[in-house]
C-alpha positions as CSV (number, residue, x, y, z in Angstrom):
1,M,32.6,93.1,63.1
2,F,30.8,90.1,64.6
3,V,27.9,91.3,66.8
4,V,26.1,89.2,69.4
5,G,22.7,90.6,70.4
6,L,22.0,89.8,74.1
7,T,18.5,90.1,75.4
8,G,16.1,88.7,78.1
9,G,13.2,89.6,80.2
10,I,13.3,92.0,83.2
11,G,15.3,90.4,86.0
12,S,16.6,87.6,83.9
13,G,20.3,88.5,84.5
14,K,21.3,90.5,81.4
15,T,23.6,92.7,83.5
16,A,25.3,89.8,85.2
17,A,25.9,88.3,81.7
18,T,27.3,91.5,80.2
19,N,29.5,92.1,83.3
20,Y,31.1,88.7,82.8
21,L,31.7,89.3,79.0
22,A,33.1,92.8,79.7
23,Q,35.6,91.2,82.1
24,Q,36.7,89.1,79.1
25,G,37.6,92.2,77.2
26,I,34.5,92.3,75.1
27,T,32.9,95.7,74.2
28,I,29.3,96.0,75.5
29,V,27.0,98.4,73.6
30,D,24.0,99.1,75.8
31,A,20.8,100.2,74.0
32,D,19.3,101.6,77.3
33,L,22.3,103.9,77.7
34,A,22.1,104.9,74.0
35,S,18.5,105.8,74.4
36,R,19.5,108.2,77.2
37,V,22.5,109.6,75.1
38,V,20.3,110.6,72.2
39,V,18.0,112.8,74.3
40,E,20.8,114.7,76.1
41,P,20.7,118.5,75.8
42,G,21.8,119.7,72.4
43,Q,21.0,116.4,70.7
44,P,18.7,116.6,67.6
45,A,16.2,114.1,69.0
46,L,15.7,116.2,72.1
47,L,15.0,119.3,70.0
48,A,12.5,117.3,67.9
49,I,10.8,116.1,71.1
50,A,10.5,119.7,72.4
51,E,9.2,120.9,69.0
52,H,6.5,118.2,68.8
53,F,5.4,117.8,72.5
54,G,6.1,121.3,73.7
55,Q,8.7,123.0,76.0
56,H,6.9,121.7,79.1
57,V,8.6,118.3,78.6
58,I,12.0,120.1,79.0
59,A,13.2,120.7,82.6
60,D,14.6,124.0,83.7
61,N,18.2,122.6,83.3
62,G,17.5,121.8,79.6
63,A,17.3,118.1,80.2
64,L,14.3,115.9,79.2
65,D,11.6,115.8,81.8
66,R,11.0,112.1,81.5
67,R,8.0,112.1,83.9
68,A,6.1,114.8,81.9
69,L,6.8,113.0,78.6
70,R,5.8,109.6,80.1
71,E,2.4,111.0,81.2
72,I,1.7,112.1,77.6
73,V,2.8,109.0,75.8
74,F,1.2,106.5,78.2
75,A,-2.1,108.1,77.8
76,D,-1.9,108.3,74.0
77,P,-0.7,105.5,71.7
78,D,-0.3,107.9,68.8
79,A,2.0,110.1,70.9
80,L,4.1,107.0,71.8
81,K,4.4,106.1,68.1
82,T,5.5,109.7,67.3
83,L,8.1,109.6,70.1
84,E,9.4,106.2,68.9
85,G,9.6,107.7,65.3
86,I,11.9,110.4,66.7
87,T,14.0,108.3,69.1
88,H,14.4,104.9,67.4
89,P,16.3,106.1,64.3
90,A,18.6,108.2,66.6
91,I,19.2,105.2,68.9
92,G,19.9,103.0,65.9
93,D,22.5,105.5,64.6
94,E,24.1,105.7,68.1
95,L,24.3,101.9,68.3
96,R,25.9,101.6,64.9
97,R,28.4,104.3,65.8
98,Q,29.4,102.5,69.0
99,I,29.6,99.1,67.3
100,A,31.8,100.5,64.5
101,A,34.1,102.0,67.2
102,S,34.5,98.7,69.0
103,Q,38.0,97.2,69.1
104,S,37.2,93.8,70.7
105,P,37.2,90.5,68.8
106,Y,33.4,90.6,68.8
107,T,30.9,93.0,70.2
108,V,27.8,92.5,72.4
109,L,24.7,94.6,71.8
110,V,22.5,94.3,74.9
111,S,18.9,95.4,74.6
112,P,15.7,94.4,76.3
113,L,13.9,95.4,73.0
114,L,16.3,93.6,70.6
115,L,13.7,91.3,69.2
116,E,10.8,93.9,69.1
117,T,12.7,96.6,67.2
118,S,14.9,97.0,64.1
119,Q,18.0,96.6,66.4
120,K,17.7,92.9,65.5
121,A,19.2,93.8,62.1
122,L,22.4,95.0,63.7
123,V,23.4,91.6,65.1
124,D,24.7,88.3,63.7
125,R,23.6,86.1,66.5
126,I,21.0,86.2,69.3
127,L,21.8,85.2,72.9
128,V,18.9,85.0,75.3
129,V,19.5,85.1,79.1
130,D,16.6,83.0,80.4
131,A,15.1,82.7,83.9
132,S,11.7,81.5,85.2
133,A,8.9,84.0,85.6
134,E,9.0,83.4,89.4
135,L,12.7,84.3,89.5
136,Q,12.3,87.3,87.3
137,V,9.6,88.7,89.7
138,E,11.6,87.9,92.8
139,R,14.8,89.5,91.5
140,T,13.2,92.6,90.1
141,M,11.2,93.2,93.3
142,A,14.4,92.9,95.4
143,R,16.5,95.0,93.0
144,D,14.1,97.8,92.3
145,Q,12.1,97.8,95.5
146,V,8.8,97.7,93.5
147,P,5.6,95.8,94.1
148,E,4.8,92.5,92.4
149,A,2.0,94.0,90.4
150,Q,4.4,96.5,88.8
151,V,6.8,93.8,87.8
152,A,4.0,91.7,86.4
153,A,2.8,94.7,84.3
154,I,6.3,95.2,82.9
155,M,6.7,91.5,82.0
156,K,3.3,91.5,80.3
157,A,4.4,94.4,78.1
158,Q,7.6,92.6,77.1
159,L,7.9,89.9,74.5
160,A,6.6,86.5,75.8
161,R,9.3,84.2,77.1
162,N,8.6,81.4,74.5
163,K,8.7,83.9,71.6
164,R,12.0,85.2,72.8
165,L,13.4,81.7,73.1
166,D,12.1,80.8,69.7
167,Q,14.3,83.5,68.1
168,A,17.4,82.6,70.1
169,D,20.6,81.1,68.5
170,D,22.0,80.6,72.0
171,V,20.4,80.4,75.5
172,V,22.0,80.7,78.9
173,E,19.9,79.6,81.8
174,N,20.2,81.8,84.8
175,H,18.3,79.7,87.3
176,G,21.2,78.9,89.6
177,S,24.4,80.4,90.9
178,L,26.5,83.1,89.3
179,D,29.2,80.5,88.8
180,A,26.8,78.3,86.8
181,L,25.9,81.3,84.6
182,H,29.6,82.2,84.2
183,E,30.4,78.6,83.1
184,Q,27.8,78.7,80.3
185,L,29.1,82.1,79.2
186,R,32.7,80.9,79.3
187,M,31.9,78.3,76.7
188,L,29.9,80.7,74.6
189,H,32.6,83.3,74.7
190,Q,35.1,80.7,73.2
191,H,32.5,79.8,70.6
192,Y,32.0,83.5,69.7
193,L,35.7,84.1,69.4
194,E,35.8,81.2,66.9
195,L,32.8,82.6,64.9
196,A,34.3,86.1,64.9
197,G,37.6,84.7,63.6
198,T,35.8,83.2,60.6
199,S,33.6,86.2,60.0
200,S,36.3,88.8,59.7
C-alpha cells in the first residue's frame, strides 16, 4: 500500500485538501480521529490513563474528561510524556489498522504531527499544505472564533514552517482560491496513482 502523509500548520487547509482527495475515491486516515478512537470507553489506552492519572479524569458517563486531563498535562511536562507514552503507541496501531484496511489505489494519512512523531515512518511520501502565517491566523480565527494570541500560541508550538517545508516531497500552496488548490491536487493525484501503480 502506497501511503501519502499529508500535513501542514493550523489553518493551512489540510481539510480542504483531504476533502478533495476523498472525492477522488482516496481513503483518508485521520490521526486526529484515531487519537479520539483510542481513548473511547472500554479502550485499553483509556483504562491506562485512568490507572495512572486517577478516576477524576473520567467523566460520569465513562468518557475521558479532556479538560481535567489537559489541566494536569499542561502543568507538568513529565505528565505529558507519560500520557504520550500511553496514547502514541495506541494511535500508531489504530493508524496501521486503518491503512491496512484501505481499498483505494493509495491512502492518505493526514496528521498535524506527522513530522514530529513516529507516524512519519508509516508514509512513503510527504505532502505539505502550505499557507502564509498571516493566512493561517486569519483562517483559524474565523473558523474557531478564537483570539489571535491563541492561534499564535498554537502555531508557536507546531513545527516551524521552514522545517516542515524542508521535509516535504511535495508542496501545495494554499494562498488563493479553492479552485487553485484543487488544480494542484489534481496533478498530484495523478502522480500518486502512477507511483502507487509502480509500488504495488
